[in-house]
C-alpha positions in Angstrom: -23.7 -71.4 22.2 -23.4 -71.9 25.5 -22.8 -68.7 27.6 -19.6 -68.5 29.1 -20.0 -66.3 32.5 -16.7 -65.9 34.0 -15.5 -65.5 37.6 -11.9 -64.5 38.5 -9.6 -67.7 39.9 -6.9 -65.6 40.9 -3.5 -66.9 40.8 -2.2 -65.6 43.9 1.6 -64.4 44.0 2.2 -63.8 47.5 4.8 -61.1 48.3 6.9 -62.5 50.9 9.1 -59.7 51.6 7.0 -58.0 54.5 8.4 -59.8 57.5 6.5 -59.0 60.6 5.5 -63.0 61.3 7.7 -65.0 59.0 5.5 -68.2 59.9 2.0 -66.3 58.6 3.7 -65.5 55.1 4.4 -69.5 55.1 1.3 -70.3 55.8 0.1 -67.8 53.0 2.6 -69.3 50.5 1.6 -72.9 51.7 -1.8 -72.4 50.9 -1.4 -70.8 47.7 0.7 -74.0 46.8 -1.6 -76.5 48.2 -4.9 -74.6 46.3 -2.7 -74.9 42.9 -2.3 -78.8 43.7 -6.1 -79.4 44.4 -5.4 -80.0 47.6 -8.3 -77.7 48.8 -8.8 -78.9 52.5 -5.6 -78.7 53.0 -5.5 -75.1 51.7 -8.1 -74.3 53.9 -6.3 -75.1 56.6 -3.5 -73.0 56.0 -5.7 -70.5 55.1 -7.8 -70.4 58.6 -4.1 -70.3 60.3 -3.4 -67.0 58.4 -6.9 -65.5 59.1 -7.0 -66.5 63.0 -3.9 -63.9 63.4 -4.9 -61.9 60.5 -8.5 -61.5 60.2 -8.6 -58.7 57.8 -6.0 -60.2 55.2 -7.9 -59.8 51.7 -5.6 -62.4 49.8 -6.1 -65.0 52.0 -10.2 -64.4 52.4 -10.3 -64.0 48.5 -8.5 -67.4 48.2 -10.9 -68.8 50.7 -14.1 -67.6 48.7 -12.7 -69.1 45.6 -12.2 -72.5 47.6 -15.6 -72.4 48.9 -16.8 -71.8 45.8 -15.6 -75.0 44.0 -16.3 -76.9 46.6 -20.1 -76.0 45.9 -20.1 -74.4 49.7 -22.2 -71.9 47.7 -23.5 -69.8 50.7 -20.5 -69.8 52.2 -18.7 -68.4 49.4 -21.3 -65.4 49.3 -20.5 -64.7 53.0 -17.2 -64.4 52.5 -17.2 -62.3 49.1 -19.6 -60.4 50.8 -17.6 -59.2 53.5 -14.7 -58.2 51.4 -17.2 -55.9 49.4 -18.3 -54.4 52.6 -14.7 -54.5 54.0 -12.7 -53.1 50.8 -15.0 -51.5 48.3 -12.7 -50.2 45.8 -11.8 -54.2 45.3 -14.0 -55.2 42.1 -12.9 -58.9 41.7 -14.6 -59.9 44.8 -18.1 -58.2 43.5 -17.4 -60.6 40.2 -17.1 -63.4 42.0 -20.0 -62.8 44.0 -22.5 -62.3 41.0 -21.1 -65.5 39.7 -22.4 -67.3 42.6 -25.6 -65.5 42.5 -26.1 -66.4 39.0 -25.4 -69.9 39.6 -28.4 -69.9 42.3 -30.6 -67.8 39.5 -30.9 -64.9 41.2 -29.9 -62.9 38.3 -30.9 -59.3 39.3 -28.9 -59.7 42.6 -25.5 -60.7 40.0 -26.4 -57.8 37.9 -26.4 -55.1 40.5 -22.8 -57.1 42.1 -21.5 -56.3 38.3 -22.6 -53.1 38.0 -20.3 -52.3 41.6 -17.4 -54.1 39.9 -17.6 -51.8 37.1 -18.6 -48.8 38.9 -15.1 -50.0 40.5 -13.1 -50.3 37.8 -14.5 -49.2 34.2 -11.7 -51.4 32.3 -12.8 -54.5 34.3 -13.2 -56.4 31.0 -14.7 -59.9 32.8 -17.3 -58.1 34.6 -18.8 -56.1 31.4 -18.9 -59.5 29.9 -20.9 -61.0 32.7 -23.0 -58.2 33.1 -24.2 -59.1 29.4 -24.7 -63.0 30.2 -26.7 -61.3 33.1 -28.8 -59.2 31.1 -29.2 -61.8 28.4 -30.9 -64.3 30.8 -33.2 -61.5 32.5 -34.2 -60.8 28.7 -35.1 -64.4 28.5 -37.0 -65.0 31.7 -39.1 -61.6 30.6 -39.8 -62.9 27.0 -40.8 -66.3 28.4 -43.4 -64.3 30.8 -44.8 -62.3 27.7 -45.3 -65.8 25.8 -46.9 -66.8 28.6 -49.1 -64.2 28.5 -49.7 -64.1 25.1 -48.7 -67.2 23.1 -49.3 -65.5 19.7 -46.5 -62.9 20.4 -44.4 -63.5 17.4 -42.1 -60.8 18.0 -41.4 -62.1 21.7 -40.8 -65.6 19.9 -38.2 -63.8 17.5 -36.5 -62.3 20.5 -36.5 -65.2 22.5 -34.6 -67.2 19.8 -32.0 -64.9 19.7 -31.7 -64.8 23.1 -31.3 -68.6 23.1 -28.6 -68.7 21.0 -27.0 -66.1 23.1 -27.3 -68.3 26.5 -28.0 -71.6 25.3 -31.6 -72.1 27.2 -33.9 -70.4 29.0 -34.1 -72.0 32.1 -30.8 -73.2 33.6 -28.5 -70.9 35.7 -25.5 -69.3 33.6 -22.6 -71.7 33.9 -19.4 -69.7 35.4 -16.1 -70.4 33.9 -12.8 -69.8 35.7 -10.3 -67.0 34.2 -7.1 -65.3 35.3 -7.7 -61.5 35.6 -4.8 -59.3 34.2 -5.0 -57.3 37.5 -6.1 -59.7 40.4 -6.6 -59.1 43.7 -3.1 -60.9 44.5 -1.7 -58.1 43.9 -2.2 -57.2 48.0 0.7 -58.9 49.4 0.0 -61.5 51.6 0.8 -59.5 55.1 -1.3 -56.5 53.9 -3.8 -55.0 56.2 -5.3 -53.2 53.5 -5.8 -49.6 55.5 -7.8 -47.7 53.3 -10.7 -49.9 52.0 -12.6 -46.9 51.3 -10.6 -45.0 49.5 -8.3 -46.4 46.7 -5.2 -45.0 45.2 -4.3 -41.6 46.9 -2.9 -38.7 44.9 -0.4 -36.1 45.5 2.7 -36.4 47.0 3.7 -33.0 45.6 2.5 -30.4 47.6 -0.3 -27.8 46.2 1.6 -25.5 43.8 2.8 -22.6 45.7 3.1 -20.2 42.7 -0.7 -20.4 42.2 -3.1 -17.4 43.3 -5.0 -17.5 45.9 -8.2 -19.3 44.9 -10.5 -16.4 43.6 -13.7 -18.5 42.7 -15.4 -21.3 43.4 -13.9 -24.2 41.2 -10.3 -23.0 42.3 -11.7 -23.2 46.0 -12.6 -27.0 45.1 -9.9 -28.0 43.9 -7.6 -26.5 46.1 -9.3 -28.7 48.7 -9.1 -31.4 46.4 -5.2 -31.2 46.4 -4.6 -30.3 50.1 -7.0 -33.3 51.4 -4.7 -35.5 49.4 -1.6 -34.3 50.6 -3.2 -34.1 54.3 -4.0 -37.9 53.6 -0.4 -38.6 51.8 1.4 -37.0 55.1 -0.6 -38.7 57.8 -1.7 -35.4 59.0 -5.1 -37.0 60.4 -6.0 -33.8 62.1 -6.2 -31.3 58.9 -7.3 -34.4 57.0 -10.7 -34.5 58.9 -10.9 -30.9 59.0 -12.1 -31.2 55.5 -14.9 -33.2 56.5 -18.3 -31.3 57.3 -19.8 -31.9 60.9 -23.1 -33.4 58.8 -20.6 -35.2 56.6 -22.7 -38.6 55.3 -20.8 -41.5 56.6 -20.4 -44.4 54.1 -22.2 -47.0 56.5 -24.3 -44.4 58.6 -22.3 -44.5 61.5 -21.8 -41.8 63.6 -19.1 -38.9 62.2 -17.4 -39.9 65.7 -17.2 -43.5 65.1 -16.1 -42.8 61.3 -13.6 -40.2 62.3 -11.9 -43.0 64.7 -11.9 -45.3 62.1 -10.1 -43.1 59.6 -7.8 -42.2 61.9 -6.7 -45.4 63.2 -6.4 -46.4 59.2 -4.2 -43.7 58.3 -2.0 -43.0 61.5 1.3 -45.0 61.6 0.3 -47.0 58.9 3.9 -46.6 57.1 4.5 -44.8 53.8 1.1 -43.2 52.3 1.4 -41.4 48.8 -2.1 -40.2 47.3 -2.7 -38.4 44.0 -5.7 -37.2 42.1 -5.7 -36.5 38.8 -8.2 -35.9 36.1 -10.5 -33.6 38.3 -13.8 -32.4 36.8 -15.9 -29.7 39.1 -19.1 -28.6 38.7 -20.9 -26.0 41.1 -24.7 -25.5 41.6 -25.0 -22.5 44.2 -23.8 -23.6 47.5 -22.6 -27.7 46.4 -19.9 -28.6 44.5 -19.3 -32.0 42.5 -15.5 -32.9 42.2 -15.0 -36.2 39.7 -11.2 -37.4 40.0 -9.3 -40.1 39.2 -7.3 -41.3 42.6 -4.1 -42.9 42.8 -3.6 -44.6 46.3 0.2 -46.4 46.8 1.5 -47.7 50.3 3.7 -50.4 51.0 0.9 -52.5 51.7 -1.5 -51.6 48.7 -1.8 -50.0 45.8 -4.8 -49.0 43.9 -6.2 -46.7 41.0 -10.1 -45.7 41.3 -12.3 -42.8 40.3 -13.7 -40.8 43.1 -16.7 -38.4 43.7 -16.7 -35.6 46.5 -19.7 -34.1 47.2 -18.9 -30.4 48.6 -20.8 -28.1 50.7 -20.0 -24.3 51.5 -20.0 -23.3 55.0 -19.1 -20.0 56.3 -17.3 -19.4 52.7 -15.4 -22.3 52.6 -15.9 -25.4 51.0 -16.5 -28.9 53.0 -16.5 -32.5 51.6 -20.5 -33.9 52.4 -20.5 -37.2 50.6 -17.8 -39.3 49.5 -18.2 -42.0 46.9 -16.7 -44.2 44.3 -18.0 -43.0 40.8 -17.2 -42.8 36.8 
């Protein structure tokens, strides 16, 4: 039975209600139409015209990666999807498509790592789970082959290899990608979106922290209060207050200085229209002066809507919880 390794070929439905640059919206719409009509080179020209003006446009970059994949320009497509995962790590589809390209090149370890990131970003992403199973099967096939090379009489390895062959069809060829249209593609990002909040996804709580709640009298209450206040400051675009929730030794995502990170956050939050961050399903564990806060984050704006699982690692400094680390989590 031939393996069906899937990558998401999103049917990009462009939202043209955003009007700062109508000509760019027209180019984006034309690019989608040309792609659907199979006119890939013309579609790329339109995409490049949009990206010349809006280089961070995730939707056009995603479509460009798909087109390059269909044109068998694997290395160029890998570059596109890799940069998308750097800029928008909360989006699972670029990780999945990157894994397809790695698997097609026989780079199954890299493919599995990319798929694990897709699943970490969205644990309900069924395509990534299926693809990861296929990649693991391929890696198992290679290991059983190696075992038989070392011991040709290993009957157990022969049996296992035979079972894996029935799953993936062969033991030497690359897993063949098969296109699908995911239920919730990156196309939900509209054509003009800047995706101002790549690191943190849907944000929670337009509602202020409850005023009738007594002052925090234990560590868990204090940690939960920080989480709610952090989300509220973000929603209100009160960047100074938002940044005050982070420790001076905060571990920045890309290893940049805290000052550079803070400036980047300020630019991404201030003046970006309506933002609403809501947090839910918080689970807090305390170990001395360290707290792990796992929660579901809902972020919405006039440019982006996203949901993700997040983890804040808190440290107690001068009797107050502060954010030491922030990451995606399950």
